[in-house]
PDB file of N, CA, C and O in Angstrom, chain B, residues numbered from 101:
ATOM      1  N   MET B 101     -14.030  32.162  -9.319  1.00  0.00           N
ATOM      2  CA  MET B 101     -15.340  32.063  -9.129  1.00  0.00           C
ATOM      3  C   MET B 101     -15.470  30.409  -8.766  1.00  0.00           C
ATOM      4  O   MET B 101     -14.987  29.566  -9.522  1.00  0.00           O
ATOM      5  N   PRO B 102     -16.156  30.066  -7.564  1.00  0.00           N
ATOM      6  CA  PRO B 102     -16.386  28.704  -7.335  1.00  0.00           C
ATOM      7  C   PRO B 102     -17.200  27.924  -8.243  1.00  0.00           C
ATOM      8  O   PRO B 102     -18.048  28.435  -8.973  1.00  0.00           O
ATOM      9  N   ILE B 103     -16.911  26.537  -8.192  1.00  0.00           N
ATOM     10  CA  ILE B 103     -17.789  25.606  -9.120  1.00  0.00           C
ATOM     11  C   ILE B 103     -18.823  25.163  -8.178  1.00  0.00           C
ATOM     12  O   ILE B 103     -18.486  24.660  -7.106  1.00  0.00           O
ATOM     13  N   LEU B 104     -20.057  25.312  -8.494  1.00  0.00           N
ATOM     14  CA  LEU B 104     -21.269  25.076  -7.877  1.00  0.00           C
ATOM     15  C   LEU B 104     -21.169  23.527  -7.304  1.00  0.00           C
ATOM     16  O   LEU B 104     -21.018  22.601  -8.102  1.00  0.00           O
ATOM     17  N   GLY B 105     -21.249  23.321  -6.053  1.00  0.00           N
ATOM     18  CA  GLY B 105     -21.238  22.010  -5.438  1.00  0.00           C
ATOM     19  C   GLY B 105     -19.963  21.456  -5.114  1.00  0.00           C
ATOM     20  O   GLY B 105     -19.945  20.455  -4.398  1.00  0.00           O
ATOM     21  N   LEU B 106     -18.817  21.984  -5.558  1.00  0.00           N
ATOM     22  CA  LEU B 106     -17.395  21.492  -5.381  1.00  0.00           C
ATOM     23  C   LEU B 106     -16.971  22.142  -3.885  1.00  0.00           C
ATOM     24  O   LEU B 106     -16.926  23.356  -3.687  1.00  0.00           O
ATOM     25  N   THR B 107     -16.702  21.238  -2.982  1.00  0.00           N
ATOM     26  CA  THR B 107     -16.299  21.537  -1.658  1.00  0.00           C
ATOM     27  C   THR B 107     -14.801  21.472  -1.462  1.00  0.00           C
ATOM     28  O   THR B 107     -14.186  22.268  -0.753  1.00  0.00           O
ATOM     29  N   ARG B 108     -14.199  20.379  -2.198  1.00  0.00           N
ATOM     30  CA  ARG B 108     -12.800  20.092  -1.987  1.00  0.00           C
ATOM     31  C   ARG B 108     -12.331  19.364  -3.225  1.00  0.00           C
ATOM     32  O   ARG B 108     -13.137  18.870  -4.013  1.00  0.00           O
ATOM     33  N   VAL B 109     -10.898  19.296  -3.408  1.00  0.00           N
ATOM     34  CA  VAL B 109     -10.301  18.453  -4.332  1.00  0.00           C
ATOM     35  C   VAL B 109      -9.356  17.494  -3.666  1.00  0.00           C
ATOM     36  O   VAL B 109      -8.425  17.824  -2.931  1.00  0.00           O
ATOM     37  N   ASP B 110      -9.723  16.167  -4.031  1.00  0.00           N
ATOM     38  CA  ASP B 110      -8.859  15.041  -3.307  1.00  0.00           C
ATOM     39  C   ASP B 110      -7.669  14.612  -4.092  1.00  0.00           C
ATOM     40  O   ASP B 110      -6.658  14.205  -3.520  1.00  0.00           O
ATOM     41  N   TYR B 111      -7.769  14.699  -5.486  1.00  0.00           N
ATOM     42  CA  TYR B 111      -6.723  14.120  -6.306  1.00  0.00           C
ATOM     43  C   TYR B 111      -6.511  15.099  -7.594  1.00  0.00           C
ATOM     44  O   TYR B 111      -7.455  15.595  -8.207  1.00  0.00           O
ATOM     45  N   THR B 112      -5.233  15.291  -7.894  1.00  0.00           N
ATOM     46  CA  THR B 112      -4.944  15.881  -9.126  1.00  0.00           C
ATOM     47  C   THR B 112      -3.683  15.148  -9.839  1.00  0.00           C
ATOM     48  O   THR B 112      -2.656  14.850  -9.229  1.00  0.00           O
ATOM     49  N   GLY B 113      -3.900  14.908 -11.173  1.00  0.00           N
ATOM     50  CA  GLY B 113      -2.963  14.228 -11.879  1.00  0.00           C
ATOM     51  C   GLY B 113      -2.271  15.233 -12.864  1.00  0.00           C
ATOM     52  O   GLY B 113      -2.975  16.003 -13.517  1.00  0.00           O
ATOM     53  N   ILE B 114      -0.873  15.240 -12.988  1.00  0.00           N
ATOM     54  CA  ILE B 114      -0.101  15.990 -13.975  1.00  0.00           C
ATOM     55  C   ILE B 114       0.746  15.085 -14.704  1.00  0.00           C
ATOM     56  O   ILE B 114       1.259  14.151 -14.088  1.00  0.00           O
ATOM     57  N   THR B 115       0.969  15.240 -15.970  1.00  0.00           N
ATOM     58  CA  THR B 115       1.752  14.516 -16.739  1.00  0.00           C
ATOM     59  C   THR B 115       3.064  15.468 -17.238  1.00  0.00           C
ATOM     60  O   THR B 115       2.899  16.567 -17.767  1.00  0.00           O
ATOM     61  N   ALA B 116       4.247  14.931 -17.013  1.00  0.00           N
ATOM     62  CA  ALA B 116       5.395  15.680 -17.304  1.00  0.00           C
ATOM     63  C   ALA B 116       6.259  14.923 -18.241  1.00  0.00           C
ATOM     64  O   ALA B 116       6.396  13.704 -18.139  1.00  0.00           O
ATOM     65  N   SER B 117       6.872  15.671 -19.199  1.00  0.00           N
ATOM     66  CA  SER B 117       7.878  14.955 -20.223  1.00  0.00           C
ATOM     67  C   SER B 117       9.172  14.684 -19.476  1.00  0.00           C
ATOM     68  O   SER B 117       9.941  13.882 -20.006  1.00  0.00           O
ATOM     69  N   ASP B 118       9.520  15.235 -18.329  1.00  0.00           N
ATOM     70  CA  ASP B 118      10.706  14.788 -17.611  1.00  0.00           C
ATOM     71  C   ASP B 118      10.326  14.728 -16.041  1.00  0.00           C
ATOM     72  O   ASP B 118      10.112  15.747 -15.384  1.00  0.00           O
ATOM     73  N   LEU B 119      10.274  13.599 -15.586  1.00  0.00           N
ATOM     74  CA  LEU B 119       9.748  13.410 -14.128  1.00  0.00           C
ATOM     75  C   LEU B 119      10.634  14.076 -13.124  1.00  0.00           C
ATOM     76  O   LEU B 119      10.154  14.668 -12.157  1.00  0.00           O
ATOM     77  N   ASP B 120      11.941  13.985 -13.342  1.00  0.00           N
ATOM     78  CA  ASP B 120      12.789  14.560 -12.367  1.00  0.00           C
ATOM     79  C   ASP B 120      12.717  16.105 -12.256  1.00  0.00           C
ATOM     80  O   ASP B 120      12.781  16.686 -11.173  1.00  0.00           O
ATOM     81  N   GLN B 121      12.580  16.733 -13.458  1.00  0.00           N
ATOM     82  CA  GLN B 121      12.499  18.172 -13.601  1.00  0.00           C
ATOM     83  C   GLN B 121      11.183  18.557 -13.029  1.00  0.00           C
ATOM     84  O   GLN B 121      11.118  19.617 -12.406  1.00  0.00           O
ATOM     85  N   GLY B 122      10.106  17.801 -13.175  1.00  0.00           N
ATOM     86  CA  GLY B 122       8.732  18.050 -12.717  1.00  0.00           C
ATOM     87  C   GLY B 122       8.748  17.934 -11.303  1.00  0.00           C
ATOM     88  O   GLY B 122       8.116  18.793 -10.689  1.00  0.00           O
ATOM     89  N   ARG B 123       9.355  17.025 -10.634  1.00  0.00           N
ATOM     90  CA  ARG B 123       9.453  16.769  -9.179  1.00  0.00           C
ATOM     91  C   ARG B 123      10.104  17.970  -8.600  1.00  0.00           C
ATOM     92  O   ARG B 123       9.580  18.454  -7.597  1.00  0.00           O
ATOM     93  N   GLU B 124      11.239  18.554  -9.122  1.00  0.00           N
ATOM     94  CA  GLU B 124      11.971  19.681  -8.770  1.00  0.00           C
ATOM     95  C   GLU B 124      11.126  20.886  -8.588  1.00  0.00           C
ATOM     96  O   GLU B 124      11.085  21.560  -7.559  1.00  0.00           O
ATOM     97  N   CYS B 125      10.454  21.099  -9.683  1.00  0.00           N
ATOM     98  CA  CYS B 125       9.450  22.209  -9.936  1.00  0.00           C
ATOM     99  C   CYS B 125       8.459  22.179  -8.751  1.00  0.00           C
ATOM    100  O   CYS B 125       8.246  23.209  -8.111  1.00  0.00           O
ATOM    101  N   LEU B 126       7.875  21.057  -8.463  1.00  0.00           N
ATOM    102  CA  LEU B 126       6.715  20.988  -7.646  1.00  0.00           C
ATOM    103  C   LEU B 126       7.250  21.268  -6.259  1.00  0.00           C
ATOM    104  O   LEU B 126       6.705  22.069  -5.500  1.00  0.00           O
ATOM    105  N   GLU B 127       8.437  20.516  -5.927  1.00  0.00           N
ATOM    106  CA  GLU B 127       8.990  20.693  -4.611  1.00  0.00           C
ATOM    107  C   GLU B 127       9.283  22.143  -4.234  1.00  0.00           C
ATOM    108  O   GLU B 127       9.036  22.565  -3.105  1.00  0.00           O
ATOM    109  N   VAL B 128       9.818  22.905  -5.206  1.00  0.00           N
ATOM    110  CA  VAL B 128      10.120  24.290  -4.996  1.00  0.00           C
ATOM    111  C   VAL B 128       8.794  25.229  -5.049  1.00  0.00           C
ATOM    112  O   VAL B 128       8.639  26.172  -4.271  1.00  0.00           O
ATOM    113  N   ALA B 129       7.926  24.897  -5.974  1.00  0.00           N
ATOM    114  CA  ALA B 129       6.735  25.786  -6.091  1.00  0.00           C
ATOM    115  C   ALA B 129       5.765  25.554  -4.863  1.00  0.00           C
ATOM    116  O   ALA B 129       5.218  26.486  -4.274  1.00  0.00           O
ATOM    117  N   LEU B 130       5.612  24.273  -4.549  1.00  0.00           N
ATOM    118  CA  LEU B 130       4.564  23.942  -3.455  1.00  0.00           C
ATOM    119  C   LEU B 130       5.128  23.566  -2.195  1.00  0.00           C
ATOM    120  O   LEU B 130       4.374  23.234  -1.280  1.00  0.00           O
ATOM    121  N   SER B 131       6.466  23.582  -2.032  1.00  0.00           N
ATOM    122  CA  SER B 131       7.147  23.122  -0.794  1.00  0.00           C
ATOM    123  C   SER B 131       6.572  21.818  -0.358  1.00  0.00           C
ATOM    124  O   SER B 131       6.109  21.693   0.776  1.00  0.00           O
ATOM    125  N   VAL B 132       6.588  20.766  -1.291  1.00  0.00           N
ATOM    126  CA  VAL B 132       6.286  19.484  -0.868  1.00  0.00           C
ATOM    127  C   VAL B 132       7.308  18.481  -1.225  1.00  0.00           C
ATOM    128  O   VAL B 132       8.111  18.723  -2.125  1.00  0.00           O
ATOM    129  N   GLU B 133       7.324  17.321  -0.545  1.00  0.00           N
ATOM    130  CA  GLU B 133       8.138  16.173  -1.042  1.00  0.00           C
ATOM    131  C   GLU B 133       7.336  15.022  -1.324  1.00  0.00           C
ATOM    132  O   GLU B 133       6.206  14.865  -0.862  1.00  0.00           O
ATOM    133  N   TYR B 134       7.937  14.192  -2.106  1.00  0.00           N
ATOM    134  CA  TYR B 134       7.069  12.904  -2.525  1.00  0.00           C
ATOM    135  C   TYR B 134       7.449  11.785  -1.609  1.00  0.00           C
ATOM    136  O   TYR B 134       8.634  11.484  -1.465  1.00  0.00           O
ATOM    137  N   PRO B 135       6.479  11.151  -0.977  1.00  0.00           N
ATOM    138  CA  PRO B 135       6.519  10.008  -0.042  1.00  0.00           C
ATOM    139  C   PRO B 135       6.682   8.696  -0.903  1.00  0.00           C
ATOM    140  O   PRO B 135       7.256   7.728  -0.404  1.00  0.00           O
ATOM    141  N   CYS B 136       6.203   8.651  -2.146  1.00  0.00           N
ATOM    142  CA  CYS B 136       6.176   7.346  -2.878  1.00  0.00           C
ATOM    143  C   CYS B 136       6.441   7.595  -4.318  1.00  0.00           C
ATOM    144  O   CYS B 136       5.947   8.531  -4.946  1.00  0.00           O
ATOM    145  N   ARG B 137       7.307   6.642  -4.840  1.00  0.00           N
ATOM    146  CA  ARG B 137       7.569   6.599  -6.213  1.00  0.00           C
ATOM    147  C   ARG B 137       7.223   5.164  -6.719  1.00  0.00           C
ATOM    148  O   ARG B 137       7.614   4.137  -6.164  1.00  0.00           O
ATOM    149  N   LEU B 138       6.430   5.216  -7.860  1.00  0.00           N
ATOM    150  CA  LEU B 138       5.820   3.995  -8.453  1.00  0.00           C
ATOM    151  C   LEU B 138       6.383   3.763  -9.762  1.00  0.00           C
ATOM    152  O   LEU B 138       6.394   4.731 -10.523  1.00  0.00           O
ATOM    153  N   GLY B 139       6.880   2.601 -10.195  1.00  0.00           N
ATOM    154  CA  GLY B 139       7.185   2.378 -11.537  1.00  0.00           C
ATOM    155  C   GLY B 139       8.618   2.230 -11.796  1.00  0.00           C
ATOM    156  O   GLY B 139       9.417   2.282 -10.861  1.00  0.00           O
ATOM    157  N   PRO B 140       9.000   2.049 -13.017  1.00  0.00           N
ATOM    158  CA  PRO B 140       8.185   2.063 -14.278  1.00  0.00           C
ATOM    159  C   PRO B 140       7.218   0.914 -14.331  1.00  0.00           C
ATOM    160  O   PRO B 140       7.562  -0.212 -13.971  1.00  0.00           O
ATOM    161  N   LEU B 141       5.993   1.189 -14.781  1.00  0.00           N
ATOM    162  CA  LEU B 141       5.011   0.184 -15.012  1.00  0.00           C
ATOM    163  C   LEU B 141       4.598   0.100 -16.474  1.00  0.00           C
ATOM    164  O   LEU B 141       4.587   1.124 -17.155  1.00  0.00           O
ATOM    165  N   GLY B 142       4.285  -0.987 -16.941  1.00  0.00           N
ATOM    166  CA  GLY B 142       3.744  -1.148 -18.372  1.00  0.00           C
ATOM    167  C   GLY B 142       3.608  -2.586 -18.817  1.00  0.00           C
ATOM    168  O   GLY B 142       3.769  -3.502 -18.010  1.00  0.00           O
ATOM    169  N   ASP B 143       3.332  -2.787 -20.011  1.00  0.00           N
ATOM    170  CA  ASP B 143       3.139  -4.205 -20.509  1.00  0.00           C
ATOM    171  C   ASP B 143       4.496  -4.726 -20.899  1.00  0.00           C
ATOM    172  O   ASP B 143       5.480  -3.987 -20.947  1.00  0.00           O
ATOM    173  N   ASN B 144       4.533  -6.085 -21.195  1.00  0.00           N
ATOM    174  CA  ASN B 144       5.788  -6.793 -21.533  1.00  0.00           C
ATOM    175  C   ASN B 144       6.074  -6.509 -23.014  1.00  0.00           C
ATOM    176  O   ASN B 144       7.213  -6.751 -23.412  1.00  0.00           O
ATOM    177  N   GLU B 145       5.196  -6.037 -23.845  1.00  0.00           N
ATOM    178  CA  GLU B 145       5.358  -5.827 -25.097  1.00  0.00           C
ATOM    179  C   GLU B 145       6.094  -4.410 -25.376  1.00  0.00           C
ATOM    180  O   GLU B 145       6.541  -4.196 -26.503  1.00  0.00           O
ATOM    181  N   GLY B 146       6.206  -3.548 -24.460  1.00  0.00           N
ATOM    182  CA  GLY B 146       6.827  -2.201 -24.521  1.00  0.00           C
ATOM    183  C   GLY B 146       5.852  -1.245 -25.161  1.00  0.00           C
ATOM    184  O   GLY B 146       6.324  -0.278 -25.759  1.00  0.00           O
ATOM    185  N   HIS B 147       4.441  -1.421 -25.099  1.00  0.00           N
ATOM    186  CA  HIS B 147       3.533  -0.548 -25.722  1.00  0.00           C
ATOM    187  C   HIS B 147       3.513   0.812 -24.916  1.00  0.00           C
ATOM    188  O   HIS B 147       3.292   1.862 -25.520  1.00  0.00           O
ATOM    189  N   GLY B 148       3.718   0.799 -23.697  1.00  0.00           N
ATOM    190  CA  GLY B 148       3.614   2.065 -22.979  1.00  0.00           C
ATOM    191  C   GLY B 148       4.149   1.753 -21.520  1.00  0.00           C
ATOM    192  O   GLY B 148       4.088   0.611 -21.063  1.00  0.00           O
ATOM    193  N   MET B 149       4.621   2.708 -20.884  1.00  0.00           N
ATOM    194  CA  MET B 149       5.091   2.562 -19.511  1.00  0.00           C
ATOM    195  C   MET B 149       4.824   3.942 -18.876  1.00  0.00           C
ATOM    196  O   MET B 149       4.574   4.918 -19.583  1.00  0.00           O
ATOM    197  N   SER B 150       4.877   4.001 -17.627  1.00  0.00           N
ATOM    198  CA  SER B 150       4.820   5.271 -16.936  1.00  0.00           C
ATOM    199  C   SER B 150       5.483   5.115 -15.443  1.00  0.00           C
ATOM    200  O   SER B 150       5.519   4.030 -14.861  1.00  0.00           O
ATOM    201  N   GLU B 151       5.906   6.108 -14.998  1.00  0.00           N
ATOM    202  CA  GLU B 151       6.639   6.265 -13.763  1.00  0.00           C
ATOM    203  C   GLU B 151       5.901   7.439 -13.122  1.00  0.00           C
ATOM    204  O   GLU B 151       5.714   8.512 -13.695  1.00  0.00           O
ATOM    205  N   ASP B 152       5.458   7.115 -11.762  1.00  0.00           N
ATOM    206  CA  ASP B 152       4.679   8.119 -11.108  1.00  0.00           C
ATOM    207  C   ASP B 152       5.298   8.480  -9.698  1.00  0.00           C
ATOM    208  O   ASP B 152       5.924   7.683  -8.999  1.00  0.00           O
ATOM    209  N   LEU B 153       5.044   9.731  -9.399  1.00  0.00           N
ATOM    210  CA  LEU B 153       5.400  10.195  -8.059  1.00  0.00           C
ATOM    211  C   LEU B 153       4.216  10.650  -7.399  1.00  0.00           C
ATOM    212  O   LEU B 153       3.395  11.288  -8.057  1.00  0.00           O
ATOM    213  N   PHE B 154       4.003  10.394  -6.116  1.00  0.00           N
ATOM    214  CA  PHE B 154       2.832  10.807  -5.487  1.00  0.00           C
ATOM    215  C   PHE B 154       3.159  11.887  -4.297  1.00  0.00           C
ATOM    216  O   PHE B 154       4.060  11.591  -3.513  1.00  0.00           O
ATOM    217  N   PHE B 155       2.568  12.942  -4.158  1.00  0.00           N
ATOM    218  CA  PHE B 155       2.847  13.956  -3.214  1.00  0.00           C
ATOM    219  C   PHE B 155       1.671  14.149  -2.355  1.00  0.00           C
ATOM    220  O   PHE B 155       0.568  13.946  -2.862  1.00  0.00           O
ATOM    221  N   ARG B 156       1.754  14.523  -1.086  1.00  0.00           N
ATOM    222  CA  ARG B 156       0.726  14.878  -0.272  1.00  0.00           C
ATOM    223  C   ARG B 156       0.959  16.416  -0.262  1.00  0.00           C
ATOM    224  O   ARG B 156       2.089  16.900  -0.187  1.00  0.00           O
ATOM    225  N   THR B 157      -0.175  17.150  -0.343  1.00  0.00           N
ATOM    226  CA  THR B 157      -0.093  18.583  -0.477  1.00  0.00           C
ATOM    227  C   THR B 157      -0.759  19.282   0.720  1.00  0.00           C
ATOM    228  O   THR B 157      -1.165  20.442   0.640  1.00  0.00           O
ATOM    229  N   GLY B 158      -0.849  18.576   1.769  1.00  0.00           N
ATOM    230  CA  GLY B 158      -1.599  19.129   2.917  1.00  0.00           C
ATOM    231  C   GLY B 158      -2.926  18.454   3.074  1.00  0.00           C
ATOM    232  O   GLY B 158      -3.550  18.057   2.090  1.00  0.00           O
ATOM    233  N   GLY B 159      -3.365  18.319   4.296  1.00  0.00           N
ATOM    234  CA  GLY B 159      -4.691  17.635   4.402  1.00  0.00           C
ATOM    235  C   GLY B 159      -4.818  16.276   3.837  1.00  0.00           C
ATOM    236  O   GLY B 159      -4.065  15.365   4.182  1.00  0.00           O
ATOM    237  N   GLN B 160      -5.739  16.135   2.992  1.00  0.00           N
ATOM    238  CA  GLN B 160      -5.957  14.768   2.388  1.00  0.00           C
ATOM    239  C   GLN B 160      -5.733  14.823   0.852  1.00  0.00           C
ATOM    240  O   GLN B 160      -5.890  13.806   0.176  1.00  0.00           O
ATOM    241  N   ALA B 161      -5.377  15.975   0.317  1.00  0.00           N
ATOM    242  CA  ALA B 161      -5.164  16.268  -1.078  1.00  0.00           C
ATOM    243  C   ALA B 161      -3.970  15.307  -1.615  1.00  0.00           C
ATOM    244  O   ALA B 161      -2.940  15.210  -0.947  1.00  0.00           O
ATOM    245  N   LEU B 162      -4.110  14.678  -2.700  1.00  0.00           N
ATOM    246  CA  LEU B 162      -3.064  13.853  -3.363  1.00  0.00           C
ATOM    247  C   LEU B 162      -2.754  14.333  -4.694  1.00  0.00           C
ATOM    248  O   LEU B 162      -3.673  14.594  -5.470  1.00  0.00           O
ATOM    249  N   LEU B 163      -1.440  14.484  -5.055  1.00  0.00           N
ATOM    250  CA  LEU B 163      -0.981  15.104  -6.344  1.00  0.00           C
ATOM    251  C   LEU B 163      -0.078  13.925  -6.851  1.00  0.00           C
ATOM    252  O   LEU B 163       0.895  13.481  -6.240  1.00  0.00           O
ATOM    253  N   GLU B 164      -0.547  13.487  -8.057  1.00  0.00           N
ATOM    254  CA  GLU B 164       0.313  12.488  -8.807  1.00  0.00           C
ATOM    255  C   GLU B 164       1.051  13.196 -10.117  1.00  0.00           C
ATOM    256  O   GLU B 164       0.433  13.843 -10.962  1.00  0.00           O
ATOM    257  N   LEU B 165       2.315  12.985 -10.131  1.00  0.00           N
ATOM    258  CA  LEU B 165       3.045  13.402 -11.228  1.00  0.00           C
ATOM    259  C   LEU B 165       3.534  12.189 -12.058  1.00  0.00           C
ATOM    260  O   LEU B 165       4.186  11.271 -11.562  1.00  0.00           O
ATOM    261  N   SER B 166       3.172  12.256 -13.351  1.00  0.00           N
ATOM    262  CA  SER B 166       3.509  11.031 -14.121  1.00  0.00           C
ATOM    263  C   SER B 166       4.405  11.339 -15.304  1.00  0.00           C
ATOM    264  O   SER B 166       4.371  12.452 -15.829  1.00  0.00           O
ATOM    265  N   GLU B 167       5.159  10.429 -15.709  1.00  0.00           N
ATOM    266  CA  GLU B 167       5.920  10.463 -16.959  1.00  0.00           C
ATOM    267  C   GLU B 167       5.656   9.267 -17.830  1.00  0.00           C
ATOM    268  O   GLU B 167       6.118   8.174 -17.504  1.00  0.00           O
ATOM    269  N   ALA B 168       4.972   9.407 -18.867  1.00  0.00           N
ATOM    270  CA  ALA B 168       4.617   8.291 -19.783  1.00  0.00           C
ATOM    271  C   ALA B 168       5.729   8.226 -20.973  1.00  0.00           C
ATOM    272  O   ALA B 168       6.109   9.237 -21.564  1.00  0.00           O
ATOM    273  N   PHE B 169       6.155   7.043 -21.223  1.00  0.00           N
ATOM    274  CA  PHE B 169       7.082   6.905 -22.288  1.00  0.00           C
ATOM    275  C   PHE B 169       6.923   5.451 -22.875  1.00  0.00           C
ATOM    276  O   PHE B 169       6.193   4.621 -22.334  1.00  0.00           O
ATOM    277  N   LEU B 170       7.655   5.192 -24.021  1.00  0.00           N
ATOM    278  CA  LEU B 170       7.485   3.962 -24.687  1.00  0.00           C
ATOM    279  C   LEU B 170       8.964   3.307 -24.625  1.00  0.00           C
ATOM    280  O   LEU B 170       9.987   3.847 -25.047  1.00  0.00           O
ATOM    281  N   ARG B 171       8.876   2.115 -24.052  1.00  0.00           N
ATOM    282  CA  ARG B 171      10.105   1.370 -23.844  1.00  0.00           C
ATOM    283  C   ARG B 171      10.616   0.930 -25.156  1.00  0.00           C
ATOM    284  O   ARG B 171      11.826   0.925 -25.386  1.00  0.00           O
ATOM    285  N   ASN B 172       9.697   0.545 -26.062  1.00  0.00           N
ATOM    286  CA  ASN B 172       9.967  -0.063 -27.267  1.00  0.00           C
ATOM    287  C   ASN B 172       9.210   0.716 -28.449  1.00  0.00           C
ATOM    288  O   ASN B 172       8.199   0.161 -28.879  1.00  0.00           O
ATOM    289  N   PRO B 173       9.551   1.825 -28.967  1.00  0.00           N
ATOM    290  CA  PRO B 173       8.774   2.502 -29.823  1.00  0.00           C
ATOM    291  C   PRO B 173       8.429   1.707 -31.114  1.00  0.00           C
ATOM    292  O   PRO B 173       7.427   2.006 -31.763  1.00  0.00           O
ATOM    293  N   GLN B 174       9.217   0.740 -31.472  1.00  0.00           N
ATOM    294  CA  GLN B 174       8.832   0.010 -32.745  1.00  0.00           C
ATOM    295  C   GLN B 174       7.591  -1.015 -32.316  1.00  0.00           C
ATOM    296  O   GLN B 174       6.974  -1.565 -33.228  1.00  0.00           O
ATOM    297  N   ALA B 175       7.286  -1.231 -31.166  1.00  0.00           N
ATOM    298  CA  ALA B 175       6.123  -2.041 -30.810  1.00  0.00           C
ATOM    299  C   ALA B 175       4.776  -1.393 -31.293  1.00  0.00           C
ATOM    300  O   ALA B 175       3.826  -2.059 -31.703  1.00  0.00           O
ATOM    301  N   VAL B 176       4.792  -0.113 -31.208  1.00  0.00           N
ATOM    302  CA  VAL B 176       3.555   0.628 -31.604  1.00  0.00           C
ATOM    303  C   VAL B 176       3.502   0.877 -33.062  1.00  0.00           C
ATOM    304  O   VAL B 176       4.460   1.381 -33.648  1.00  0.00           O
ATOM    305  N   ARG B 177       2.316   0.509 -33.713  1.00  0.00           N
ATOM    306  CA  ARG B 177       2.112   0.687 -35.059  1.00  0.00           C
ATOM    307  C   ARG B 177       0.823   1.103 -35.400  1.00  0.00           C
ATOM    308  O   ARG B 177       0.527   1.294 -36.579  1.00  0.00           O
TER     309      ARG B 177
END
């Protein structure tokens, strides 16, 4: 059932526990390849970091696959 007023989706974000495994899954399931890898990004204190892959899924749609992790788990209290 369509959502009233929704005509297209431009961006979708997915979080994965293993970025490489998630990439493999999306490449096989959707037949897409990622043109851009970003990260790891985070603060200097090690509170949180993420690494991201961006996929073009045809047309203008963008799919972001992220893996969030702690570089220094002791920094979070």
